[in-house]
PDB file with one MODEL, atoms N, CA, C and O in Angstrom:
MODEL        1
ATOM      1  N   MET A   1      77.717 -29.187  91.774  1.00  0.00           N
ATOM      2  CA  MET A   1      77.962 -29.079  89.694  1.00  0.00           C
ATOM      3  C   MET A   1      77.170 -28.545  89.507  1.00  0.00           C
ATOM      4  O   MET A   1      77.204 -27.893  88.463  1.00  0.00           O
ATOM      5  N   PHE A   2      76.018 -28.460  90.309  1.00  0.00           N
ATOM      6  CA  PHE A   2      75.218 -27.108  89.361  1.00  0.00           C
ATOM      7  C   PHE A   2      75.311 -25.654  90.145  1.00  0.00           C
ATOM      8  O   PHE A   2      74.444 -24.814  89.902  1.00  0.00           O
ATOM      9  N   LEU A   3      76.190 -25.411  90.929  1.00  0.00           N
ATOM     10  CA  LEU A   3      76.291 -24.464  91.786  1.00  0.00           C
ATOM     11  C   LEU A   3      77.855 -23.703  90.930  1.00  0.00           C
ATOM     12  O   LEU A   3      77.978 -22.479  90.952  1.00  0.00           O
ATOM     13  N   LYS A   4      78.744 -24.433  90.356  1.00  0.00           N
ATOM     14  CA  LYS A   4      79.447 -24.289  89.623  1.00  0.00           C
ATOM     15  C   LYS A   4      79.625 -23.574  88.219  1.00  0.00           C
ATOM     16  O   LYS A   4      80.380 -22.730  87.736  1.00  0.00           O
ATOM     17  N   ALA A   5      78.347 -24.483  87.737  1.00  0.00           N
ATOM     18  CA  ALA A   5      77.873 -23.625  86.340  1.00  0.00           C
ATOM     19  C   ALA A   5      77.222 -22.555  86.412  1.00  0.00           C
ATOM     20  O   ALA A   5      77.422 -21.558  85.718  1.00  0.00           O
ATOM     21  N   LEU A   6      76.270 -22.704  87.385  1.00  0.00           N
ATOM     22  CA  LEU A   6      75.922 -21.278  87.903  1.00  0.00           C
ATOM     23  C   LEU A   6      76.700 -19.996  88.204  1.00  0.00           C
ATOM     24  O   LEU A   6      76.311 -18.836  88.066  1.00  0.00           O
ATOM     25  N   LYS A   7      78.118 -20.535  88.731  1.00  0.00           N
ATOM     26  CA  LYS A   7      79.010 -19.422  89.145  1.00  0.00           C
ATOM     27  C   LYS A   7      79.842 -18.647  87.715  1.00  0.00           C
ATOM     28  O   LYS A   7      80.121 -17.481  87.436  1.00  0.00           O
ATOM     29  N   ALA A   8      80.037 -19.923  87.056  1.00  0.00           N
ATOM     30  CA  ALA A   8      80.651 -19.404  85.699  1.00  0.00           C
ATOM     31  C   ALA A   8      79.659 -18.864  84.624  1.00  0.00           C
ATOM     32  O   ALA A   8      80.144 -18.127  83.766  1.00  0.00           O
ATOM     33  N   THR A   9      78.649 -19.076  84.584  1.00  0.00           N
ATOM     34  CA  THR A   9      77.547 -18.113  83.983  1.00  0.00           C
ATOM     35  C   THR A   9      77.341 -16.963  84.624  1.00  0.00           C
ATOM     36  O   THR A   9      77.274 -15.966  83.905  1.00  0.00           O
ATOM     37  N   ALA A  10      77.205 -16.800  85.939  1.00  0.00           N
ATOM     38  CA  ALA A  10      77.348 -15.540  86.436  1.00  0.00           C
ATOM     39  C   ALA A  10      79.003 -14.616  86.139  1.00  0.00           C
ATOM     40  O   ALA A  10      78.946 -13.449  85.751  1.00  0.00           O
ATOM     41  N   LEU A  11      79.967 -15.094  86.302  1.00  0.00           N
ATOM     42  CA  LEU A  11      80.696 -14.896  85.749  1.00  0.00           C
ATOM     43  C   LEU A  11      81.111 -14.053  84.437  1.00  0.00           C
ATOM     44  O   LEU A  11      81.596 -12.922  84.482  1.00  0.00           O
ATOM     45  N   ILE A  12      80.808 -14.881  83.108  1.00  0.00           N
ATOM     46  CA  ILE A  12      80.546 -14.412  82.089  1.00  0.00           C
ATOM     47  C   ILE A  12      79.843 -13.383  81.991  1.00  0.00           C
ATOM     48  O   ILE A  12      80.389 -12.322  81.687  1.00  0.00           O
ATOM     49  N   ALA A  13      78.172 -13.461  82.274  1.00  0.00           N
ATOM     50  CA  ALA A  13      77.524 -12.290  82.063  1.00  0.00           C
ATOM     51  C   ALA A  13      78.018 -10.762  82.929  1.00  0.00           C
ATOM     52  O   ALA A  13      77.662  -9.618  82.647  1.00  0.00           O
ATOM     53  N   LEU A  14      78.907 -11.189  84.001  1.00  0.00           N
ATOM     54  CA  LEU A  14      79.467  -9.917  84.690  1.00  0.00           C
ATOM     55  C   LEU A  14      80.623  -9.083  83.424  1.00  0.00           C
ATOM     56  O   LEU A  14      80.842  -7.897  83.175  1.00  0.00           O
ATOM     57  N   GLU A  15      81.094 -10.215  82.922  1.00  0.00           N
ATOM     58  CA  GLU A  15      82.175  -9.858  82.264  1.00  0.00           C
ATOM     59  C   GLU A  15      81.629  -9.038  81.040  1.00  0.00           C
ATOM     60  O   GLU A  15      82.036  -7.923  80.713  1.00  0.00           O
ATOM     61  N   VAL A  16      80.793  -9.655  80.507  1.00  0.00           N
ATOM     62  CA  VAL A  16      79.763  -9.278  79.445  1.00  0.00           C
ATOM     63  C   VAL A  16      79.053  -7.451  79.465  1.00  0.00           C
ATOM     64  O   VAL A  16      79.227  -6.493  78.712  1.00  0.00           O
ATOM     65  N   MET A  17      78.542  -7.576  80.247  1.00  0.00           N
ATOM     66  CA  MET A  17      78.062  -6.533  81.052  1.00  0.00           C
ATOM     67  C   MET A  17      79.324  -5.366  80.822  1.00  0.00           C
ATOM     68  O   MET A  17      79.257  -4.397  80.066  1.00  0.00           O
ATOM     69  N   PHE A  18      80.248  -5.672  81.519  1.00  0.00           N
ATOM     70  CA  PHE A  18      81.300  -4.477  81.921  1.00  0.00           C
ATOM     71  C   PHE A  18      81.229  -4.103  80.732  1.00  0.00           C
ATOM     72  O   PHE A  18      80.410  -3.287  80.308  1.00  0.00           O
ATOM     73  N   GLU A  19      82.287  -4.803  79.930  1.00  0.00           N
ATOM     74  CA  GLU A  19      83.245  -5.221  78.727  1.00  0.00           C
ATOM     75  C   GLU A  19      82.454  -4.167  77.923  1.00  0.00           C
ATOM     76  O   GLU A  19      83.209  -3.391  77.336  1.00  0.00           O
ATOM     77  N   ASP A  20      80.961  -3.896  77.710  1.00  0.00           N
ATOM     78  CA  ASP A  20      80.870  -3.529  76.689  1.00  0.00           C
ATOM     79  C   ASP A  20      80.769  -1.535  77.167  1.00  0.00           C
ATOM     80  O   ASP A  20      80.993  -0.532  76.490  1.00  0.00           O
ATOM     81  N   ASP A  21      80.342  -1.719  78.574  1.00  0.00           N
ATOM     82  CA  ASP A  21      80.787  -0.114  78.877  1.00  0.00           C
ATOM     83  C   ASP A  21      82.299   0.340  78.617  1.00  0.00           C
ATOM     84  O   ASP A  21      82.681   1.488  78.392  1.00  0.00           O
ATOM     85  N   ASN A  22      83.115  -0.884  78.704  1.00  0.00           N
ATOM     86  CA  ASN A  22      84.596   0.079  78.629  1.00  0.00           C
ATOM     87  C   ASN A  22      85.380  -0.164  77.041  1.00  0.00           C
ATOM     88  O   ASN A  22      86.508   0.041  76.595  1.00  0.00           O
ATOM     89  N   ARG A  23      84.356  -0.600  76.614  1.00  0.00           N
ATOM     90  CA  ARG A  23      85.129  -0.569  74.976  1.00  0.00           C
ATOM     91  C   ARG A  23      83.896   0.936  74.128  1.00  0.00           C
ATOM     92  O   ARG A  23      84.061   1.230  72.944  1.00  0.00           O
ATOM     93  N   LYS A  24      83.021   1.510  74.820  1.00  0.00           N
ATOM     94  CA  LYS A  24      82.392   2.565  74.177  1.00  0.00           C
ATOM     95  C   LYS A  24      82.852   3.773  74.428  1.00  0.00           C
ATOM     96  O   LYS A  24      82.792   4.262  75.556  1.00  0.00           O
ATOM     97  N   LYS A  25      83.491   4.544  73.138  1.00  0.00           N
ATOM     98  CA  LYS A  25      83.655   5.793  73.486  1.00  0.00           C
ATOM     99  C   LYS A  25      82.673   7.184  73.300  1.00  0.00           C
ATOM    100  O   LYS A  25      81.835   7.033  72.411  1.00  0.00           O
ATOM    101  N   SER A  26      82.643   8.167  73.808  1.00  0.00           N
ATOM    102  CA  SER A  26      81.760   9.205  73.503  1.00  0.00           C
ATOM    103  C   SER A  26      82.080   9.767  72.398  1.00  0.00           C
ATOM    104  O   SER A  26      83.144   9.414  71.888  1.00  0.00           O
ATOM    105  N   ASP A  27      81.297  10.742  71.752  1.00  0.00           N
ATOM    106  CA  ASP A  27      81.432  11.366  70.198  1.00  0.00           C
ATOM    107  C   ASP A  27      82.825  12.363  70.418  1.00  0.00           C
ATOM    108  O   ASP A  27      83.646  12.735  69.579  1.00  0.00           O
ATOM    109  N   LYS A  28      82.737  12.669  72.057  1.00  0.00           N
ATOM    110  CA  LYS A  28      83.843  13.604  72.046  1.00  0.00           C
ATOM    111  C   LYS A  28      85.261  13.190  72.180  1.00  0.00           C
ATOM    112  O   LYS A  28      86.179  13.889  71.752  1.00  0.00           O
ATOM    113  N   ASP A  29      85.471  11.829  72.893  1.00  0.00           N
ATOM    114  CA  ASP A  29      86.665  11.166  72.639  1.00  0.00           C
ATOM    115  C   ASP A  29      87.017  10.746  71.543  1.00  0.00           C
ATOM    116  O   ASP A  29      88.238  10.749  71.386  1.00  0.00           O
ATOM    117  N   GLU A  30      85.879  10.052  69.957  1.00  0.00           N
ATOM    118  CA  GLU A  30      85.970   9.821  68.759  1.00  0.00           C
ATOM    119  C   GLU A  30      86.649  11.280  68.112  1.00  0.00           C
ATOM    120  O   GLU A  30      87.736  11.375  67.542  1.00  0.00           O
ATOM    121  N   PHE A  31      85.613  12.429  68.399  1.00  0.00           N
ATOM    122  CA  PHE A  31      86.462  13.997  67.578  1.00  0.00           C
ATOM    123  C   PHE A  31      87.562  13.945  68.214  1.00  0.00           C
ATOM    124  O   PHE A  31      88.432  13.918  67.343  1.00  0.00           O
ATOM    125  N   ILE A  32      88.214  13.905  69.587  1.00  0.00           N
ATOM    126  CA  ILE A  32      89.672  14.308  69.892  1.00  0.00           C
ATOM    127  C   ILE A  32      91.001  13.288  69.284  1.00  0.00           C
ATOM    128  O   ILE A  32      92.004  13.651  68.670  1.00  0.00           O
ATOM    129  N   GLU A  33      90.568  11.830  69.728  1.00  0.00           N
ATOM    130  CA  GLU A  33      91.454  10.591  68.325  1.00  0.00           C
ATOM    131  C   GLU A  33      91.422  11.346  67.047  1.00  0.00           C
ATOM    132  O   GLU A  33      92.499  11.431  66.457  1.00  0.00           O
ATOM    133  N   LYS A  34      90.387  11.907  66.516  1.00  0.00           N
ATOM    134  CA  LYS A  34      90.488  11.803  64.831  1.00  0.00           C
ATOM    135  C   LYS A  34      91.049  13.151  64.517  1.00  0.00           C
ATOM    136  O   LYS A  34      91.504  13.288  63.381  1.00  0.00           O
ATOM    137  N   HIS A  35      91.099  14.275  65.418  1.00  0.00           N
ATOM    138  CA  HIS A  35      92.024  15.507  65.443  1.00  0.00           C
ATOM    139  C   HIS A  35      93.023  15.526  66.299  1.00  0.00           C
ATOM    140  O   HIS A  35      93.249  16.713  66.534  1.00  0.00           O
ATOM    141  N   ASP A  36      93.744  14.854  66.893  1.00  0.00           N
ATOM    142  CA  ASP A  36      94.569  14.809  67.958  1.00  0.00           C
ATOM    143  C   ASP A  36      96.153  14.950  66.625  1.00  0.00           C
ATOM    144  O   ASP A  36      96.269  14.586  65.455  1.00  0.00           O
ATOM    145  N   ASP A  37      96.928  15.526  67.422  1.00  0.00           N
ATOM    146  CA  ASP A  37      97.855  16.115  66.560  1.00  0.00           C
ATOM    147  C   ASP A  37      99.076  14.897  67.157  1.00  0.00           C
ATOM    148  O   ASP A  37      99.939  14.467  66.392  1.00  0.00           O
ATOM    149  N   GLY A  38      98.999  14.551  68.281  1.00  0.00           N
ATOM    150  CA  GLY A  38      99.841  13.640  68.883  1.00  0.00           C
ATOM    151  C   GLY A  38     101.070  13.890  70.156  1.00  0.00           C
ATOM    152  O   GLY A  38     101.794  13.184  70.857  1.00  0.00           O
ATOM    153  N   ALA A  39     100.768  15.463  69.935  1.00  0.00           N
ATOM    154  CA  ALA A  39     101.453  15.999  70.773  1.00  0.00           C
ATOM    155  C   ALA A  39     100.909  16.910  71.862  1.00  0.00           C
ATOM    156  O   ALA A  39     101.441  17.937  72.283  1.00  0.00           O
ATOM    157  N   GLY A  40      99.349  16.168  72.386  1.00  0.00           N
ATOM    158  CA  GLY A  40      98.550  16.461  72.979  1.00  0.00           C
ATOM    159  C   GLY A  40      97.467  18.072  72.604  1.00  0.00           C
ATOM    160  O   GLY A  40      96.767  18.553  73.495  1.00  0.00           O
ATOM    161  N   ASN A  41      97.519  18.582  71.438  1.00  0.00           N
ATOM    162  CA  ASN A  41      96.963  19.543  70.751  1.00  0.00           C
ATOM    163  C   ASN A  41      95.980  18.628  69.760  1.00  0.00           C
ATOM    164  O   ASN A  41      96.249  17.483  69.398  1.00  0.00           O
ATOM    165  N   VAL A  42      94.843  19.343  69.417  1.00  0.00           N
ATOM    166  CA  VAL A  42      93.804  19.265  68.685  1.00  0.00           C
ATOM    167  C   VAL A  42      93.746  20.011  67.189  1.00  0.00           C
ATOM    168  O   VAL A  42      92.975  20.968  67.119  1.00  0.00           O
ATOM    169  N   ASN A  43      94.133  19.827  66.571  1.00  0.00           N
ATOM    170  CA  ASN A  43      93.668  20.215  64.961  1.00  0.00           C
ATOM    171  C   ASN A  43      92.217  20.263  64.362  1.00  0.00           C
ATOM    172  O   ASN A  43      91.528  19.298  64.034  1.00  0.00           O
ATOM    173  N   PHE A  44      91.957  21.371  64.301  1.00  0.00           N
ATOM    174  CA  PHE A  44      90.770  21.431  63.108  1.00  0.00           C
ATOM    175  C   PHE A  44      90.002  22.372  62.191  1.00  0.00           C
ATOM    176  O   PHE A  44      88.985  23.064  62.227  1.00  0.00           O
ATOM    177  N   TYR A  45      90.757  22.132  61.546  1.00  0.00           N
ATOM    178  CA  TYR A  45      90.720  22.665  60.082  1.00  0.00           C
ATOM    179  C   TYR A  45      91.132  24.247  60.384  1.00  0.00           C
ATOM    180  O   TYR A  45      90.385  25.226  60.387  1.00  0.00           O
ATOM    181  N   GLY A  46      92.981  24.160  60.711  1.00  0.00           N
ATOM    182  CA  GLY A  46      93.492  25.102  60.626  1.00  0.00           C
ATOM    183  C   GLY A  46      93.765  25.739  62.199  1.00  0.00           C
ATOM    184  O   GLY A  46      94.847  26.276  62.433  1.00  0.00           O
ATOM    185  N   ASP A  47      92.819  25.651  63.149  1.00  0.00           N
ATOM    186  CA  ASP A  47      92.308  25.992  64.435  1.00  0.00           C
ATOM    187  C   ASP A  47      93.290  25.046  65.403  1.00  0.00           C
ATOM    188  O   ASP A  47      93.456  23.901  64.984  1.00  0.00           O
ATOM    189  N   GLU A  48      94.103  25.478  66.924  1.00  0.00           N
ATOM    190  CA  GLU A  48      94.924  24.559  67.438  1.00  0.00           C
ATOM    191  C   GLU A  48      94.118  24.622  68.671  1.00  0.00           C
ATOM    192  O   GLU A  48      93.660  25.747  68.872  1.00  0.00           O
ATOM    193  N   TYR A  49      93.822  23.757  69.531  1.00  0.00           N
ATOM    194  CA  TYR A  49      93.278  23.796  70.607  1.00  0.00           C
ATOM    195  C   TYR A  49      94.099  22.621  71.531  1.00  0.00           C
ATOM    196  O   TYR A  49      94.528  21.564  71.067  1.00  0.00           O
ATOM    197  N   THR A  50      94.210  23.053  72.921  1.00  0.00           N
ATOM    198  CA  THR A  50      94.782  22.120  73.668  1.00  0.00           C
ATOM    199  C   THR A  50      93.357  20.736  73.702  1.00  0.00           C
ATOM    200  O   THR A  50      92.325  20.739  73.031  1.00  0.00           O
ATOM    201  N   GLU A  51      93.747  19.852  74.565  1.00  0.00           N
ATOM    202  CA  GLU A  51      92.839  18.553  74.412  1.00  0.00           C
ATOM    203  C   GLU A  51      91.774  19.256  74.949  1.00  0.00           C
ATOM    204  O   GLU A  51      90.737  19.496  74.330  1.00  0.00           O
ATOM    205  N   GLN A  52      92.070  19.678  76.383  1.00  0.00           N
ATOM    206  CA  GLN A  52      91.098  20.492  77.311  1.00  0.00           C
ATOM    207  C   GLN A  52      90.259  21.784  76.847  1.00  0.00           C
ATOM    208  O   GLN A  52      89.111  22.009  77.230  1.00  0.00           O
ATOM    209  N   GLU A  53      90.778  22.361  76.228  1.00  0.00           N
ATOM    210  CA  GLU A  53      89.847  23.692  75.372  1.00  0.00           C
ATOM    211  C   GLU A  53      89.250  22.730  74.163  1.00  0.00           C
ATOM    212  O   GLU A  53      88.082  22.871  73.802  1.00  0.00           O
ATOM    213  N   ALA A  54      89.870  22.029  73.732  1.00  0.00           N
ATOM    214  CA  ALA A  54      88.946  21.160  72.464  1.00  0.00           C
ATOM    215  C   ALA A  54      87.626  20.541  73.363  1.00  0.00           C
ATOM    216  O   ALA A  54      86.527  20.837  72.895  1.00  0.00           O
ATOM    217  N   ARG A  55      87.628  19.816  74.448  1.00  0.00           N
ATOM    218  CA  ARG A  55      87.001  19.380  75.029  1.00  0.00           C
ATOM    219  C   ARG A  55      85.410  20.321  75.836  1.00  0.00           C
ATOM    220  O   ARG A  55      84.230  19.976  75.891  1.00  0.00           O
ATOM    221  N   GLU A  56      86.023  21.384  76.268  1.00  0.00           N
ATOM    222  CA  GLU A  56      85.189  22.803  76.209  1.00  0.00           C
ATOM    223  C   GLU A  56      84.560  23.048  75.240  1.00  0.00           C
ATOM    224  O   GLU A  56      83.349  23.195  75.405  1.00  0.00           O
ATOM    225  N   ALA A  57      84.979  23.151  74.210  1.00  0.00           N
ATOM    226  CA  ALA A  57      84.440  23.371  72.944  1.00  0.00           C
ATOM    227  C   ALA A  57      83.665  22.922  72.378  1.00  0.00           C
ATOM    228  O   ALA A  57      82.621  23.460  72.008  1.00  0.00           O
ATOM    229  N   HIS A  58      84.167  21.385  72.119  1.00  0.00           N
ATOM    230  CA  HIS A  58      82.914  20.477  71.432  1.00  0.00           C
ATOM    231  C   HIS A  58      81.422  20.443  72.610  1.00  0.00           C
ATOM    232  O   HIS A  58      80.233  20.393  72.297  1.00  0.00           O
ATOM    233  N   ASP A  59      82.083  20.495  74.094  1.00  0.00           N
ATOM    234  CA  ASP A  59      80.566  20.707  75.141  1.00  0.00           C
ATOM    235  C   ASP A  59      79.443  21.773  74.527  1.00  0.00           C
ATOM    236  O   ASP A  59      78.217  21.665  74.576  1.00  0.00           O
ATOM    237  N   ARG A  60      80.340  22.965  73.863  1.00  0.00           N
ATOM    238  CA  ARG A  60      79.461  24.155  73.268  1.00  0.00           C
ATOM    239  C   ARG A  60      78.841  24.168  72.436  1.00  0.00           C
ATOM    240  O   ARG A  60      78.001  25.008  72.115  1.00  0.00           O
ATOM    241  N   GLY A  61      79.252  22.913  71.763  1.00  0.00           N
ATOM    242  CA  GLY A  61      79.099  22.841  70.273  1.00  0.00           C
ATOM    243  C   GLY A  61      79.612  23.186  69.230  1.00  0.00           C
ATOM    244  O   GLY A  61      79.030  22.989  68.163  1.00  0.00           O
ATOM    245  N   GLU A  62      80.815  23.779  69.294  1.00  0.00           N
ATOM    246  CA  GLU A  62      81.610  24.865  68.006  1.00  0.00           C
ATOM    247  C   GLU A  62      81.741  24.200  67.143  1.00  0.00           C
ATOM    248  O   GLU A  62      81.526  24.716  66.047  1.00  0.00           O
ATOM    249  N   PHE A  63      82.218  22.504  67.183  1.00  0.00           N
ATOM    250  CA  PHE A  63      83.084  22.075  66.198  1.00  0.00           C
ATOM    251  C   PHE A  63      81.936  21.469  65.382  1.00  0.00           C
ATOM    252  O   PHE A  63      81.381  20.457  65.811  1.00  0.00           O
ATOM    253  N   TYR A  64      81.638  21.907  64.488  1.00  0.00           N
ATOM    254  CA  TYR A  64      80.761  20.896  63.503  1.00  0.00           C
ATOM    255  C   TYR A  64      81.239  21.212  61.882  1.00  0.00           C
ATOM    256  O   TYR A  64      81.876  22.178  61.462  1.00  0.00           O
ATOM    257  N   TYR A  65      80.701  20.055  61.147  1.00  0.00           N
ATOM    258  CA  TYR A  65      81.087  19.928  59.671  1.00  0.00           C
ATOM    259  C   TYR A  65      80.444  20.335  58.708  1.00  0.00           C
ATOM    260  O   TYR A  65      80.869  20.166  57.565  1.00  0.00           O
TER     261      TYR A  65
ENDMDL
END
C-alpha cells in the first residue's frame, strides 16, 4: 500500500515538473504569435518578415515598442 502511494505521488510530481516546461512560451514565441498574419508571415508596424526572419531579428533586438 505504501509503495502504491509513493508511486502515485512520484508520478504526480513528475507530471507537474514537466507540465510547466511545456506551457511556458518564450518572449520571442509570444511576439511571433501576436504579430502573425496567419500565412506564415509576421507583420510588425507595416514591415513583413517570414517567421525565420522575425526570429532572427528578434534575437538581434530589432523589435521594440
